[in-house]
C-alpha positions in Angstrom: 5.2 4.0 -6.3 4.6 1.5 -3.2 5.2 -2.1 -3.9 3.2 -4.5 -1.4 5.8 -6.4 0.8 4.0 -9.7 -0.2 5.2 -9.0 -3.8 8.9 -9.0 -2.6 11.5 -11.4 -1.1 14.6 -10.2 0.3 17.6 -12.9 0.0 20.5 -12.6 2.1 24.0 -13.4 0.9 27.4 -12.1 -0.2 25.5 -10.1 -2.9 22.0 -9.8 -1.5 19.0 -10.1 -3.8 15.7 -8.3 -4.0 13.2 -10.2 -6.0 9.9 -8.1 -7.1 6.7 -9.8 -8.5 4.5 -7.7 -10.6 6.4 -4.5 -10.0 5.4 -1.3 -11.9 9.0 -0.9 -12.8 9.4 -4.3 -14.6 9.3 -3.1 -18.1 11.7 -0.2 -17.4 14.5 -2.6 -16.0 16.8 -4.0 -18.5 16.2 -7.4 -19.8 18.4 -9.7 -17.8 21.2 -11.3 -19.8 23.6 -13.4 -17.6 24.8 -16.3 -19.7 27.8 -16.9 -17.6 26.1 -16.2 -14.5 27.7 -12.9 -13.9 24.8 -10.4 -13.2 25.1 -7.0 -15.1 25.1 -3.6 -13.6 21.8 -1.6 -14.0 22.9 1.5 -15.6 20.9 4.5 -14.3 19.4 2.7 -11.3 20.2 2.6 -7.6 18.9 1.1 -4.3 18.6 2.6 -1.0 18.5 -0.3 1.5 17.0 0.6 4.8 15.6 -1.3 7.6 12.1 0.3 7.2 11.8 1.2 3.5 13.9 0.1 0.5 13.9 2.5 -2.4 14.5 1.1 -5.9 15.3 4.3 -8.1 15.6 4.3 -11.7 15.9 6.9 -14.5 13.2 9.5 -14.9 10.1 8.7 -13.0 10.8 5.0 -12.5 11.0 3.8 -9.1 9.5 1.9 -6.1 9.4 1.9 -2.4 9.3 -1.4 -0.4 8.1 -1.4 3.1 11.1 -3.5 4.0 10.3 -4.1 7.5 7.0 -6.1 6.8 8.7 -7.9 3.8 10.0 -11.4 3.8 13.6 -12.3 4.1 15.3 -15.5 3.7 18.9 -16.9 3.6 20.6 -18.0 0.5 22.8 -20.6 2.0 19.9 -22.9 3.0 18.1 -22.6 -0.4 16.2 -19.6 0.9 14.0 -21.4 3.4 15.0 -20.1 6.7 13.7 -16.8 7.8 16.2 -14.1 7.7 16.4 -10.5 9.4 16.1 -7.2 7.4 18.9 -5.6 9.4 21.2 -8.4 8.2 20.1 -8.1 4.6 20.9 -4.3 4.8 24.3 -4.9 6.3 24.8 -7.5 3.4 23.8 -4.8 0.8 26.1 -2.2 2.4 28.9 -4.7 2.4 28.4 -5.7 -1.1 27.8 -1.9 -2.3 24.4 -2.5 -3.5 22.0 -5.4 -4.3 20.8 -7.4 -7.4 17.3 -6.7 -8.0 15.4 -9.1 -10.1 11.7 -8.3 -11.5 9.6 -11.3 -12.3 6.0 -12.0 -13.2 5.6 -13.9 -9.8 7.8 -14.9 -7.1 9.2 -18.4 -7.4 8.1 -21.2 -4.8 11.8 -22.2 -4.6 14.9 -20.2 -5.3 16.3 -21.8 -8.7 18.8 -19.3 -9.7 19.8 -21.0 -13.0 16.0 -21.0 -13.9 15.7 -17.2 -12.7 18.7 -16.1 -14.8 17.8 -18.0 -17.9 13.9 -17.6 -18.0 13.7 -14.9 -20.7 11.3 -12.9 -18.9 13.4 -11.7 -15.8 14.6 -8.0 -15.7 17.2 -6.3 -13.6 20.7 -6.6 -12.5 23.0 -5.3 -9.7 22.0 -1.9 -8.4 24.7 0.3 -6.6 23.5 1.4 -3.2 23.3 5.2 -2.5 24.9 6.3 0.9 
């Protein structure tokens, strides 16, 4: 299923993050539990980060495709305000061996990681990259 790029936010960093809003896979992703800040692995899920399309693939028929080149990318170091580059996000994901995918009801106006990790409604975790 295609997820509109305006419902996503790619965040650059040593461990890149993909935020999803209103994703059809929300209920299929595991409830996020990161009490110590350590993001768990999403068993049975994977990500294929590419410049033009990003595929989030789950068990069974669960999965989404994001038109990545049209999606917003921001830098983590500046609090998520400066525009980033999709090629750099893909390179971050390749270096990290995957990305953190977090599914939310709606995208946050500011990146407050502690609020995202403790909201009780966030789903997801670390998805390993497929080659």
